N, C-alpha and C positions, 0 to 999 in steps of 0.2 A: 616411588621415585626418590632418589637420593636428594637430601637437603643440600644442594650444591651451593646455595648462596652463603650459608653459614660455614660449610665445610671446605670451601675453596681456600681457606686460610690455614689448612692443616699443616702440621709440621712436616719437614722434608726428611724422612728416613725410610729406608727399605728394610724389609724383613728377610734375612738370609740365614738359614740354619747353618751351624758349623759342620754338620755331618753331610758328606757328599751324597747327593740324591735323596736327602731326607725329605720328610713331609712336614710342612707347617700346617697345623691343624686348628680349626675353629669349630667349636661345638656350642650349641645353645644350652643354657642351664636355667634353673628356676623351677616353676611348678611342674614342668614336664620331666624334670629330673634326668636330663641327658647329662651324663657325667663326663664323657670324653670320647674323642675319635682319634685314633692313633694309627698312622700308616694306612693300611686298608682295613683296619679293624674298627668297629663301632662299639661303644659302650652306651647303650640306651636303655633306660627303664621307662616304660610307658606309664601313663597315669593310673592304669589298672594294676600296676605292680609287675607286669610281665617284663622280664629282663631279656633283651634281644642278644646282648653280648656283654661280657664283662672283662675289662682290662684297665686296671688302675695304676699302670706303670708310669704315667706321666702326671706332672703337677698341672692343675688347671687354675687359671687366673680368671676372675670374674670382672667383667666390665659393668659400668653403671646401667647399661641397657639390658642386662641379663644375659649377655653373650659371654661364653667362656672361651678362653684362649689357652692353647697348650702348644708347646714347641717340641719337635723331634730333635734328637741330638742333645747338645749341651743346653740344659735348662737354666743355667745361671747367666749366660751372656750370649748375645746375638750380634753377628757382624751386620753393620748397617751401612747404607750408601747415602751420603748427604750431597745434595746439589749435583748429583750425577757424576761425581768425580772421586771424592775422598772416601775410602773405606775405613770405617772406624768400628769400635766395639761398644755396644751399649748393654747394660744389664737388662734382663727381662722385666724386672720391677720398674725400671725407668720407662721402658716402652709402654707398659701397662698404664703407668701414671700419665704419660703423654696422651694416650688414647682417652683415658677417663677425664682429662682436663679439657677435651674438646667441648665447646659450648653446645654442640649439636648431638652429643653422644646418646643422651637419653631418648632422643626422638627417633633413633635409627632402629629399623627392624633387623632381623637376621639377614635378609637379602640386602638391605641397605648397607649393613656392615661389610658384607662380602664385596659389594660394589665399591665401597669406599676404599677398601684395601686394594682391589684390582686397579681402580683408576689412579689412586694416589701413590701406591707403592709398587705393585708388581709390574705395571706397564712401563715404568721408567727404567727398569733394569734389564739390559740386553742379555746377559748371560745367566739369568736366573734359571735354575733347573728343578726347583721343587714344586710340589703341588700345594694348593690350599683347598681344604674341604670345609664346607659349612653344612651343619646338620640342624634341621629344625623339624617342626611338626605342622601338619596340615590336617585339621580334623582328627587329631590323634594318630595320624599316619606319618611315618618318618619321611622326611624330604631331604634329599642329598643335593647340595649345590657343590659344584667343583670349578676350580679355576686353574688353568695351566698357562704359564707364560713361556712363550717361545720367541726368541729374538725380539723381545720387548712387546709382544702382542698377547693379549689375554683371550683364551678360549673358554667359554663357560658351558656348563651343562647342568641340568637339574632333572631328577626323576623322583616322582612321589610314589607312595605305595599304591596309588590308583593307576599308575602306568602313564601319567602324563609326562611330556618332555618339552623342554624349551632350551634354546641356545641363543645367546646374544653376544655381540662383539665380533672381532675379526675371526674368521674361520667358522662362523655359525653354519653356513650352508654345507660346508664340508663335513662338519660334525653330524648334522642331521642325516646326510646321505650315508655316512659310515654307520651310524646307528641303525638306519633302515636295513642296510646290507647285513649287518651282524646279527640282527634279530629276525632276518628272513622276510622283511616287508616287500611287498610288490610295489613297483614304482608308482602305480596309480592308486594305491590304497591310502585312505585317510590316516594321518600319523597317529591319531588317538586310537583308532581301531587296531592298527598293526602293533602298537605298543601295549595293548590292553592286557596281554597275557603276562606282562611283567609283574602285575599285581600279585601273582601267585609265587613269585620268586622271593628268595630271602634277600635281605639288604646286601649281603656280601656278594651274592650272585649278580644282582643289579649293578653294583659298583664295579664288579669285574668286567661286565659288558661295556660299561661307560669308559673305564680305563683302557680297555682294548681298543675301542673306537677312537678314543682321544689320542692314543699312541700312534695309530695309523694316520690320523690327521697330521700329527706332528712330523712323522716321517715324510709324508707327502710335502708338507710345507718346507722342510729342510732340503728336500731334493729340489724343489722349485728355487730355493735360495741359492743352492750350489749352481744350478743352471744359469740363473741370473748373474751370479758372480763371474762365471766363466765367460758369459757373453759380453760383460762390461769390463773385462780386464781386472776384476776384483773390486770395482767401485759399485756398491749397492747402497743407494741412499734411501729408497722407499721400495718395499716389495709388497705387491698385492697378492694375497693368497688366491691361487687359481682353483676354482671349483672342479 
């Protein structure tokens, strides 16, 4: 669980890459030696030395809690949103320093770090179009966390090498249903059972299924938004994602 009591005083900035449709990446580093995750590519070296994928094209910044951060696009400066209104530019080094100066940073796990960014940054920005990926290890198996913000709402998904899946936040039920559909799950099957065969897939194949399902959820959401916009004459204050 996120250490909300300490972290509720977090600085107000949003992470937006300068490249259109670029991907903001977070990867864990440390004893597991995960070097980088860029776009849909993962650079991971397991404890046993097995290299899953290698791409060292982006600079990785390390946080005090052992989580590494890399940005797609311009790696020198990032457009940020302050107080929900003013778009300014901050250097990546300043953003990293801001994160490292949080009193709670060393207590946060990989998942906590992802949740922190989703809750405090991504959800506040209506027109954010990038992805955030978080990569960690569960019993030496790669775990992929993902966050996608659409119209200010975050959709999460996570798949481990063991085939487990979870989704939290707005759109969770839609995401689960889309995943079941895209992997051929029967409606009455247990989720763990119908996802079990994913453990035999490569990380890139798993991520492809996740991204396909997520995009379908986003498309459905945006269609719902347009329908609501038409029915209200263009005034949409709150939109509930329809399962």
